[in-house]
Every structure is written in structure tokens, then in C-alpha cells.
DRENTORKOL-3810 file (N, C-alpha, C; in nm, 4 decimals):
REM DRENTORKOL-3810
@n.u->-22.3060; n.v->-16.8271; n.w->-6.8566; ca.u->-22.2693; ca.v->-16.8719; ca.w->-6.7234; c.u->-22.3712; c.v->-16.8246; c.w->-6.6215
@n.u->-22.3729; n.v->-16.8946; n.w->-6.5108; ca.u->-22.4643; ca.v->-16.8621; ca.w->-6.4011; c.u->-22.3820; c.v->-16.8379; c.w->-6.2754
@n.u->-22.4105; n.v->-16.7294; n.w->-6.2076; ca.u->-22.3414; ca.v->-16.6987; ca.w->-6.0829; c.u->-22.4410; c.v->-16.7043; c.w->-5.9661
@n.u->-22.3919; n.v->-16.7533; n.w->-5.8523; ca.u->-22.4731; ca.v->-16.7612; ca.w->-5.7311; c.u->-22.4043; c.v->-16.6833; c.w->-5.6207
@n.u->-22.4783; n.v->-16.5964; n.w->-5.5550; ca.u->-22.4242; ca.v->-16.5176; ca.w->-5.4450; c.u->-22.5106; c.v->-16.5418; c.w->-5.3210
@n.u->-22.4445; n.v->-16.5908; n.w->-5.2160; ca.u->-22.5138; ca.v->-16.6261; ca.w->-5.0919; c.u->-22.4946; c.v->-16.5168; c.w->-4.9876
@n.u->-22.5877; n.v->-16.5117; n.w->-4.8946; ca.u->-22.5762; ca.v->-16.4206; ca.w->-4.7809; c.u->-22.6599; c.v->-16.4751; c.w->-4.6656
@n.u->-22.6312; n.v->-16.4250; n.w->-4.5461; ca.u->-22.7153; ca.v->-16.4579; ca.w->-4.4316; c.u->-22.6549; c.v->-16.5490; c.w->-4.3275
@n.u->-22.5349; n.v->-16.5977; n.w->-4.3494; ca.u->-22.4730; ca.v->-16.6833; ca.w->-4.2488; c.u->-22.4289; c.v->-16.6031; c.w->-4.1276
@n.u->-22.3818; n.v->-16.6736; n.w->-4.0261; ca.u->-22.3347; ca.v->-16.6050; ca.w->-3.9072; c.u->-22.3311; c.v->-16.6947; c.w->-3.7862
@n.u->-22.3178; n.v->-16.6311; n.w->-3.6706; ca.u->-22.3113; ca.v->-16.7014; ca.w->-3.5423; c.u->-22.4450; c.v->-16.6856; c.w->-3.4703
@n.u->-22.4976; n.v->-16.7962; n.w->-3.4220; ca.u->-22.6254; ca.v->-16.7933; ca.w->-3.3526; c.u->-22.6221; c.v->-16.8942; c.w->-3.2378
@n.u->-22.6980; n.v->-16.8662; n.w->-3.1340; ca.u->-22.7042; ca.v->-16.9586; ca.w->-3.0211; c.u->-22.7977; c.v->-17.0748; c.w->-3.0520
@n.u->-22.7769; n.v->-17.1878; n.w->-2.9870; ca.u->-22.8701; ca.v->-17.3001; ca.w->-3.0055; c.u->-23.0145; c.v->-17.2572; c.w->-2.9793
@n.u->-23.1045; n.v->-17.3033; n.w->-3.0659; ca.u->-23.2441; ca.v->-17.2634; ca.w->-3.0570; c.u->-23.2779; c.v->-17.1402; c.w->-3.1365
@n.u->-23.1769; n.v->-17.0723; n.w->-3.1874; ca.u->-23.1974; ca.v->-16.9505; ca.w->-3.2636; c.u->-23.2328; c.v->-16.9778; c.w->-3.4089
@n.u->-23.2431; n.v->-16.8687; n.w->-3.4841; ca.u->-23.2825; ca.v->-16.8769; ca.w->-3.6250; c.u->-23.1885; c.v->-16.7955; c.w->-3.7124
@n.u->-23.1773; n.v->-16.8400; n.w->-3.8354; ca.u->-23.1055; ca.v->-16.7670; ca.w->-3.9395; c.u->-23.1796; c.v->-16.7862; c.w->-4.0703
@n.u->-23.1638; n.v->-16.6885; n.w->-4.1599; ca.u->-23.2215; ca.v->-16.7009; ca.w->-4.2935; c.u->-23.1118; c.v->-16.6795; c.w->-4.3959
@n.u->-23.0897; n.v->-16.7803; n.w->-4.4785; ca.u->-22.9928; ca.v->-16.7723; ca.w->-4.5868; c.u->-23.0632; c.v->-16.7333; c.w->-4.7163
@n.u->-22.9923; n.v->-16.6550; n.w->-4.7969; ca.u->-23.0434; ca.v->-16.6169; ca.w->-4.9281; c.u->-22.9394; c.v->-16.6482; c.w->-5.0338
@n.u->-22.9851; n.v->-16.6782; n.w->-5.1535; ca.u->-22.8948; ca.v->-16.7059; ca.w->-5.2651; c.u->-22.9597; c.v->-16.6541; c.w->-5.3923
@n.u->-22.8923; n.v->-16.5601; n.w->-5.4555; ca.u->-22.9439; ca.v->-16.5015; ca.w->-5.5784; c.u->-22.8645; c.v->-16.5522; c.w->-5.6980
@n.u->-22.9358; n.v->-16.6017; n.w->-5.7961; ca.u->-22.8745; ca.v->-16.6479; ca.w->-5.9207; c.u->-22.8815; c.v->-16.5373; c.w->-6.0248
@n.u->-22.7721; n.v->-16.5199; n.w->-6.0963; ca.u->-22.7679; ca.v->-16.4175; ca.w->-6.2001; c.u->-22.6854; c.v->-16.4669; c.w->-6.3171
@n.u->-22.6880; n.v->-16.3905; n.w->-6.4248; ca.u->-22.6122; ca.v->-16.4271; ca.w->-6.5430; c.u->-22.7044; c.v->-16.4564; c.w->-6.6592
@n.u->-22.6514; n.v->-16.5274; n.w->-6.7550; ca.u->-22.7259; ca.v->-16.5578; ca.w->-6.8760; c.u->-22.8067; c.v->-16.6863; c.w->-6.8562
@n.u->-22.9139; n.v->-16.6720; n.w->-6.7780; ca.u->-22.9919; ca.v->-16.7888; ca.w->-6.7383; c.u->-23.1060; c.v->-16.8127; c.w->-6.8359
@n.u->-23.1061; n.v->-16.9302; n.w->-6.8940; ca.u->-23.2164; ca.v->-16.9678; ca.w->-6.9813; c.u->-23.3302; c.v->-17.0286; c.w->-6.9007
@n.u->-23.2929; n.v->-17.1201; n.w->-6.8121; ca.u->-23.3954; ca.v->-17.1854; ca.w->-6.7308; c.u->-23.3332; c.v->-17.2423; c.w->-6.6049
@n.u->-23.4036; n.v->-17.2284; n.w->-6.4935; ca.u->-23.3631; ca.v->-17.2909; ca.w->-6.3672; c.u->-23.4544; c.v->-17.4095; c.w->-6.3416
@n.u->-23.3950; n.v->-17.5260; n.w->-6.3251; ca.u->-23.4734; ca.v->-17.6468; ca.w->-6.3026; c.u->-23.4941; c.v->-17.6733; c.w->-6.1536
@n.u->-23.3956; n.v->-17.6428; n.w->-6.0750; ca.u->-23.4048; ca.v->-17.6645; ca.w->-5.9308; c.u->-23.2992; c.v->-17.5807; c.w->-5.8606
@n.u->-23.3258; n.v->-17.5505; n.w->-5.7350; ca.u->-23.2280; ca.v->-17.4813; ca.w->-5.6510; c.u->-23.2256; c.v->-17.5515; c.w->-5.5164
@n.u->-23.1132; n.v->-17.5410; n.w->-5.4488; ca.u->-23.1041; ca.v->-17.6100; ca.w->-5.3215; c.u->-22.9898; c.v->-17.5615; c.w->-5.2358
@n.u->-22.9850; n.v->-17.6163; n.w->-5.1161; ca.u->-22.8800; ca.v->-17.5861; ca.w->-5.0197; c.u->-22.8150; c.v->-17.7157; c.w->-4.9750
@n.u->-22.6820; n.v->-17.7123; n.w->-4.9670; ca.u->-22.6029; ca.v->-17.8218; ca.w->-4.9139; c.u->-22.5220; c.v->-17.7666; c.w->-4.7973
@n.u->-22.4780; n.v->-17.8543; n.w->-4.7102; ca.u->-22.3840; ca.v->-17.8098; ca.w->-4.6074; c.u->-22.2693; c.v->-17.9093; c.w->-4.5948
@n.u->-22.1581; n.v->-17.8554; n.w->-4.5454; ca.u->-22.0380; ca.v->-17.9369; ca.w->-4.5286; c.u->-21.9709; c.v->-17.8985; c.w->-4.3980
@n.u->-21.9685; n.v->-17.9927; n.w->-4.3065; ca.u->-21.9003; ca.v->-17.9721; ca.w->-4.1787; c.u->-21.7548; c.v->-18.0162; c.w->-4.1925
@n.u->-21.6665; n.v->-17.9667; n.w->-4.1074; ca.u->-21.5247; ca.v->-18.0040; ca.w->-4.1164; c.u->-21.5058; c.v->-18.1546; c.w->-4.1119
@n.u->-21.4304; n.v->-18.2064; n.w->-4.2067; ca.u->-21.4009; ca.v->-18.3491; ca.w->-4.2113; c.u->-21.5126; c.v->-18.4367; c.w->-4.2642
@n.u->-21.6212; n.v->-18.3743; n.w->-4.3098; ca.u->-21.7344; ca.v->-18.4515; ca.w->-4.3594; c.u->-21.7634; c.v->-18.4165; c.w->-4.5047
@n.u->-21.8422; n.v->-18.5026; n.w->-4.5696; ca.u->-21.8793; ca.v->-18.4766; ca.w->-4.7080; c.u->-21.9909; c.v->-18.3729; c.w->-4.7156
@n.u->-21.9984; n.v->-18.3096; n.w->-4.8307; ca.u->-22.1067; ca.v->-18.2153; ca.w->-4.8558; c.u->-22.2381; c.v->-18.2942; c.w->-4.8681
@n.u->-22.3414; n.v->-18.2454; n.w->-4.7995; ca.u->-22.4697; ca.v->-18.3160; ca.w->-4.7976; c.u->-22.5836; c.v->-18.2222; c.w->-4.8346
@n.u->-22.6860; n.v->-18.2797; n.w->-4.8957; ca.u->-22.8054; ca.v->-18.2024; ca.w->-4.9282; c.u->-22.8799; c.v->-18.1669; c.w->-4.8006
@n.u->-22.9198; n.v->-18.0404; n.w->-4.7906; ca.u->-23.0034; ca.v->-17.9955; ca.w->-4.6794; c.u->-23.1481; c.v->-17.9859; c.w->-4.7253
@n.u->-23.1687; n.v->-17.9145; n.w->-4.8362; ca.u->-23.3044; ca.v->-17.8970; ca.w->-4.8889; c.u->-23.2956; c.v->-17.8546; c.w->-5.0342
@n.u->-23.3990; n.v->-17.8885; n.w->-5.1099; ca.u->-23.4039; ca.v->-17.8482; ca.w->-5.2496; c.u->-23.5472; c.v->-17.8147; c.w->-5.2878
@n.u->-23.5593; n.v->-17.7371; n.w->-5.3959; ca.u->-23.6906; ca.v->-17.6997; ca.w->-5.4463; c.u->-23.6846; c.v->-17.6967; c.w->-5.5987
@n.u->-23.7837; n.v->-17.7593; n.w->-5.6606; ca.u->-23.7863; ca.v->-17.7653; ca.w->-5.8054; c.u->-23.8566; c.v->-17.6419; c.w->-5.8638
@n.u->-23.8518; n.v->-17.6308; n.w->-5.9947; ca.u->-23.9188; ca.v->-17.5185; ca.w->-6.0602; c.u->-24.0695; c.v->-17.5244; c.w->-6.0388
@n.u->-24.1201; n.v->-17.6444; n.w->-6.0136; ca.u->-24.2631; ca.v->-17.6608; ca.w->-5.9879; c.u->-24.3015; c.v->-17.6392; c.w->-5.8426
@n.u->-24.2017; n.v->-17.6180; n.w->-5.7568; ca.u->-24.2298; ca.v->-17.5916; ca.w->-5.6162; c.u->-24.2210; c.v->-17.7120; c.w->-5.5253
@n.u->-24.1874; n.v->-17.8280; n.w->-5.5785; ca.u->-24.1717; ca.v->-17.9458; ca.w->-5.4935; c.u->-24.0450; c.v->-17.9326; c.w->-5.4101
@n.u->-24.0575; n.v->-17.9695; n.w->-5.2838; ca.u->-23.9442; ca.v->-17.9555; ca.w->-5.1928; c.u->-23.8992; c.v->-18.0907; c.w->-5.1391
@n.u->-23.7735; n.v->-18.0942; n.w->-5.0979; ca.u->-23.7150; ca.v->-18.2144; ca.w->-5.0409; c.u->-23.6209; c.v->-18.1705; c.w->-4.9295
@n.u->-23.6278; n.v->-18.2422; n.w->-4.8165; ca.u->-23.5456; ca.v->-18.2055; ca.w->-4.7011; c.u->-23.4686; c.v->-18.3260; c.w->-4.6485
@n.u->-23.3503; n.v->-18.2992; n.w->-4.5957; ca.u->-23.2791; ca.v->-18.4022; ca.w->-4.5214; c.u->-23.3580; c.v->-18.4322; c.w->-4.3942
@n.u->-23.3557; n.v->-18.5566; n.w->-4.3509; ca.u->-23.4314; ca.v->-18.5949; ca.w->-4.2314; c.u->-23.3914; c.v->-18.5107; c.w->-4.1100
@n.u->-23.2665; n.v->-18.4740; n.w->-4.1031; ca.u->-23.2154; ca.v->-18.4021; ca.w->-3.9863; c.u->-23.2712; c.v->-18.2610; c.w->-3.9726
@n.u->-23.3293; n.v->-18.2068; n.w->-4.0796; ca.u->-23.3782; ca.v->-18.0684; ca.w->-4.0735; c.u->-23.5294; c.v->-18.0573; c.w->-4.0909
@n.u->-23.5953; n.v->-18.1686; n.w->-4.1167; ca.u->-23.7406; ca.v->-18.1653; ca.w->-4.1361; c.u->-23.8098; c.v->-18.1078; c.w->-4.0133
@n.u->-23.9011; n.v->-18.0155; n.w->-4.0388; ca.u->-23.9744; ca.v->-17.9515; ca.w->-3.9308; c.u->-23.9038; c.v->-17.8305; c.w->-3.8722
@n.u->-23.7776; n.v->-17.8104; n.w->-3.9081; ca.u->-23.7011; ca.v->-17.6965; ca.w->-3.8550; c.u->-23.6624; c.v->-17.5972; c.w->-3.9645
@n.u->-23.6305; n.v->-17.6491; n.w->-4.0839; ca.u->-23.5863; ca.v->-17.5648; ca.w->-4.1943; c.u->-23.6962; c.v->-17.5585; c.w->-4.3008
@n.u->-23.7024; n.v->-17.4437; n.w->-4.3680; ca.u->-23.7971; ca.v->-17.4275; ca.w->-4.4776; c.u->-23.7268; c.v->-17.3629; c.w->-4.5958
@n.u->-23.7370; n.v->-17.4280; n.w->-4.7115; ca.u->-23.6797; ca.v->-17.3731; ca.w->-4.8328; c.u->-23.7917; c.v->-17.3080; c.w->-4.9138
@n.u->-23.7593; n.v->-17.1942; n.w->-4.9748; ca.u->-23.8560; ca.v->-17.1251; ca.w->-5.0594; c.u->-23.7810; c.v->-17.0562; c.w->-5.1721
@n.u->-23.8567; n.v->-17.0133; n.w->-5.2710; ca.u->-23.7928; ca.v->-16.9531; ca.w->-5.3879; c.u->-23.8810; c.v->-16.8411; c.w->-5.4425
@n.u->-23.8161; n.v->-16.7347; n.w->-5.4843; ca.u->-23.8839; ca.v->-16.6228; ca.w->-5.5481; c.u->-23.8043; c.v->-16.5882; c.w->-5.6736
@n.u->-23.8551; n.v->-16.6272; n.w->-5.7873; ca.u->-23.7866; ca.v->-16.6101; ca.w->-5.9159; c.u->-23.6489; c.v->-16.6756; c.w->-5.9078
@n.u->-23.5427; n.v->-16.5987; n.w->-5.9174; ca.u->-23.4080; ca.v->-16.6563; ca.w->-5.9213; c.u->-23.3371; c.v->-16.6515; c.w->-5.7861
@n.u->-23.4123; n.v->-16.6329; n.w->-5.6797; ca.u->-23.3542; ca.v->-16.6310; ca.w->-5.5458; c.u->-23.4150; c.v->-16.7431; c.w->-5.4620
@n.u->-23.3279; n.v->-16.8143; n.w->-5.3926; ca.u->-23.3738; ca.v->-16.9214; ca.w->-5.3041; c.u->-23.3368; c.v->-16.8854; c.w->-5.1613
@n.u->-23.4256; n.v->-16.9207; n.w->-5.0700; ca.u->-23.4080; ca.v->-16.8903; ca.w->-4.9291; c.u->-23.4085; c.v->-17.0186; c.w->-4.8466
@n.u->-23.3391; n.v->-17.0136; n.w->-4.7357; ca.u->-23.3449; ca.v->-17.1229; ca.w->-4.6393; c.u->-23.3677; c.v->-17.0622; c.w->-4.5018
@n.u->-23.4888; n.v->-17.0791; n.w->-4.4508; ca.u->-23.5213; ca.v->-17.0338; ca.w->-4.3163; c.u->-23.4871; c.v->-17.1458; c.w->-4.2202
@n.u->-23.3950; n.v->-17.1180; n.w->-4.1289; ca.u->-23.3478; ca.v->-17.2193; ca.w->-4.0358; c.u->-23.3909; c.v->-17.1802; c.w->-3.8943
@n.u->-23.4761; n.v->-17.2607; n.w->-3.8364; ca.u->-23.5243; ca.v->-17.2380; ca.w->-3.7006; c.u->-23.4773; c.v->-17.3502; c.w->-3.6084
@n.u->-23.4843; n.v->-17.3250; n.w->-3.4793; ca.u->-23.4461; ca.v->-17.4249; ca.w->-3.3787; c.u->-23.3091; c.v->-17.4843; c.w->-3.4099
@n.u->-23.2163; n.v->-17.3975; n.w->-3.4377; ca.u->-23.0828; ca.v->-17.4425; ca.w->-3.4793; c.u->-23.0136; c.v->-17.5194; c.w->-3.3680
@n.u->-22.9385; n.v->-17.6192; n.w->-3.4100; ca.u->-22.8637; ca.v->-17.7047; ca.w->-3.3187; c.u->-22.7135; c.v->-17.6905; c.w->-3.3456
@n.u->-22.6351; n.v->-17.7283; n.w->-3.2470; ca.u->-22.4889; ca.v->-17.7210; ca.w->-3.2638; c.u->-22.4455; c.v->-17.8020; c.w->-3.3857
@n.u->-22.5124; n.v->-17.9136; n.w->-3.4073; ca.u->-22.4734; ca.v->-18.0005; ca.w->-3.5199; c.u->-22.5115; c.v->-17.9430; c.w->-3.6562
@n.u->-22.5824; n.v->-17.8321; n.w->-3.6605; ca.u->-22.6098; ca.v->-17.7635; ca.w->-3.7870; c.u->-22.4913; c.v->-17.6787; c.w->-3.8325
@n.u->-22.3915; n.v->-17.6654; n.w->-3.7473; ca.u->-22.2736; ca.v->-17.5862; ca.w->-3.7808; c.u->-22.2039; c.v->-17.6434; c.w->-3.9029
@n.u->-22.1843; n.v->-17.5598; n.w->-4.0049; ca.u->-22.1233; ca.v->-17.6050; ca.w->-4.1301; c.u->-22.1130; c.v->-17.4851; c.w->-4.2237
@n.u->-22.0449; n.v->-17.5069; n.w->-4.3344; ca.u->-22.0505; ca.v->-17.4122; ca.w->-4.4450; c.u->-22.1692; c.v->-17.4532; c.w->-4.5321
@n.u->-22.2544; n.v->-17.3579; n.w->-4.5600; ca.u->-22.3742; ca.v->-17.3836; ca.w->-4.6403; c.u->-22.3516; c.v->-17.3319; c.w->-4.7820
@n.u->-22.3763; n.v->-17.4189; n.w->-4.8789; ca.u->-22.3549; ca.v->-17.3864; ca.w->-5.0192; c.u->-22.4878; c.v->-17.3866; c.w->-5.0940
@n.u->-22.5062; n.v->-17.2863; n.w->-5.1744; ca.u->-22.6222; ca.v->-17.2794; ca.w->-5.2635; c.u->-22.5876; c.v->-17.3539; c.w->-5.3928
@n.u->-22.6862; n.v->-17.4214; n.w->-5.4470; ca.u->-22.6675; ca.v->-17.4959; ca.w->-5.5713; c.u->-22.7872; c.v->-17.4731; c.w->-5.6616
@n.u->-22.7615; n.v->-17.4659; n.w->-5.7907; ca.u->-22.8717; ca.v->-17.4632; ca.w->-5.8851; c.u->-22.8418; c.v->-17.5536; c.w->-6.0040
@n.u->-22.9436; n.v->-17.6184; n.w->-6.0513; ca.u->-22.9367; ca.v->-17.6947; ca.w->-6.1753; c.u->-23.0055; c.v->-17.6081; c.w->-6.2801
@n.u->-22.9253; n.v->-17.5468; n.w->-6.3649; ca.u->-22.9790; ca.v->-17.4467; ca.w->-6.4560; c.u->-22.9113; c.v->-17.4577; c.w->-6.5918
@n.u->-22.9788; n.v->-17.4044; n.w->-6.6915; ca.u->-22.9241; ca.v->-17.3986; ca.w->-6.8261; c.u->-22.8965; c.v->-17.2542; c.w->-6.8618
@n.u->-22.7762; n.v->-17.2291; n.w->-6.9073; ca.u->-22.7412; ca.v->-17.0962; ca.w->-6.9552; c.u->-22.7762; c.v->-17.0855; c.w->-7.1035
@n.u->-22.7970; n.v->-16.9632; n.w->-7.1497; ca.u->-22.8298; ca.v->-16.9416; ca.w->-7.2903; c.u->-22.7178; c.v->-16.9928; c.w->-7.3817
@n.u->-22.5939; n.v->-16.9816; n.w->-7.3333; ca.u->-22.4790; ca.v->-17.0179; ca.w->-7.4174; c.u->-22.4736; c.v->-17.1666; c.w->-7.4494
@n.u->-22.5250; n.v->-17.2493; n.w->-7.3578; ca.u->-22.5129; ca.v->-17.3938; ca.w->-7.3783; c.u->-22.6483; c.v->-17.4617; c.w->-7.3963
@n.u->-22.7472; n.v->-17.4129; n.w->-7.3241; ca.u->-22.8780; ca.v->-17.4769; ca.w->-7.3260; c.u->-22.8811; c.v->-17.6095; c.w->-7.2543
@n.u->-22.7709; n.v->-17.6423; n.w->-7.1872; ca.u->-22.7593; ca.v->-17.7718; ca.w->-7.1193; c.u->-22.7684; c.v->-17.7515; c.w->-6.9691
@n.u->-22.8479; n.v->-17.8338; n.w->-6.9027; ca.u->-22.8604; ca.v->-17.8236; ca.w->-6.7573; c.u->-22.7275; c.v->-17.8569; c.w->-6.6908
@n.u->-22.6825; n.v->-17.7685; n.w->-6.6046; ca.u->-22.5527; ca.v->-17.7807; ca.w->-6.5387; c.u->-22.5690; c.v->-17.7399; c.w->-6.3932
@n.u->-22.4917; n.v->-17.8032; n.w->-6.3059; ca.u->-22.4940; ca.v->-17.7648; ca.w->-6.1654; c.u->-22.3948; c.v->-17.6514; c.w->-6.1414
@n.u->-22.4413; n.v->-17.5478; n.w->-6.0742; ca.u->-22.3577; ca.v->-17.4347; ca.w->-6.0356; c.u->-22.3601; c.v->-17.4222; c.w->-5.8836
@n.u->-22.2475; n.v->-17.3720; n.w->-5.8286; ca.u->-22.2336; ca.v->-17.3619; ca.w->-5.6837; c.u->-22.2001; c.v->-17.2197; c.w->-5.6415
@n.u->-22.2510; n.v->-17.1813; n.w->-5.5250; ca.u->-22.2107; ca.v->-17.0568; ca.w->-5.4639; c.u->-22.0794; c.v->-17.0744; c.w->-5.3892
@n.u->-22.0308; n.v->-16.9654; n.w->-5.3309; ca.u->-21.9011; ca.v->-16.9682; ca.w->-5.2652; c.u->-21.9095; c.v->-17.0230; c.w->-5.1228
@n.u->-22.0278; n.v->-17.0344; n.w->-5.0697; ca.u->-22.0464; ca.v->-17.0877; ca.w->-4.9353; c.u->-22.0566; c.v->-16.9778; c.w->-4.8311
@n.u->-22.1367; n.v->-17.0040; n.w->-4.7298; ca.u->-22.1500; ca.v->-16.9106; ca.w->-4.6183; c.u->-22.1468; c.v->-16.9905; c.w->-4.4879
@n.u->-22.0707; n.v->-16.9416; n.w->-4.3917; ca.u->-22.0518; ca.v->-17.0143; ca.w->-4.2664; c.u->-22.1706; c.v->-16.9926; c.w->-4.1731
@n.u->-22.2202; n.v->-17.1031; n.w->-4.1197; ca.u->-22.3220; ca.v->-17.0991; ca.w->-4.0147; c.u->-22.2622; c.v->-17.1673; c.w->-3.8924
@n.u->-22.2551; n.v->-17.0947; n.w->-3.7840; ca.u->-22.2015; ca.v->-17.1485; ca.w->-3.6595; c.u->-22.3062; c.v->-17.1376; c.w->-3.5499
@n.u->-22.3384; n.v->-17.2516; n.w->-3.4904; ca.u->-22.4362; ca.v->-17.2564; ca.w->-3.3814; c.u->-22.3602; c.v->-17.2925; c.w->-3.2539
@n.u->-22.3531; n.v->-17.1961; n.w->-3.1650; ca.u->-22.2729; ca.v->-17.2158; ca.w->-3.0443; c.u->-22.3222; c.v->-17.1239; c.w->-2.9336
@n.u->-22.3099; n.v->-17.1721; n.w->-2.8107; ca.u->-22.3458; ca.v->-17.0886; ca.w->-2.6968; c.u->-22.2228; c.v->-17.0178; c.w->-2.6424
END
């Protein structure tokens, strides 16, 4: 199994910055990709940014130029700058990884961390 533990959420004023972290642990055979999703109240969970094992990144149009995803071994980061009120949501870490027990690529989710942008 693979476990994801997130940290770094909180309350910030518009224009401010936050950095989210997510550490993957457990019986990890291989990580294919890691990413961040967010879910605002009453809305579906949406991709914010992702990064592959090769370092290729993908961003939602709404965060391009403001957010940066990076990865160091089994930890993924999301640097969020110029935050807007509409960025308020629960942010979930996701990884597509294979555990030693199965060898099959599976999506795993973190517990979520609240990001609130408000003055």
C-alpha cells in the first residue's frame, strides 16, 4: 500500500503565497506521476497540476503562471503564488504508483488540506 500525507494548507490573504507538501510512503515499487487536485464546495474535484516521473508538468489554465509543481523523490510540492479567492478549496495530493504487493499502477489519495484565500 501507498500512503500520502499532506501539509501546508491554511488561511492567506489574496495575493499571498502558500506551499503545499505531500510525502508518499509505504511499500512503493514505482511512482509514475504525482499531482494536486482541488475541490471547492459544491463542485467536482479538478486537476490543479501534475508531474510525471520524467519531470513533465501539466497545469490547469486557471493556475498557469501562478502555481509551480515540483518533486523530490517521493515528495511533491505545490508552490502557490498570487493566490485568489477562487483558489479556496480542499487540496488533495494524488499519486499513480505501483506497490510491491501488486505491481499494478493504482491511484492513491491524500486526506486533503484546506486552503482558504480571504481578506
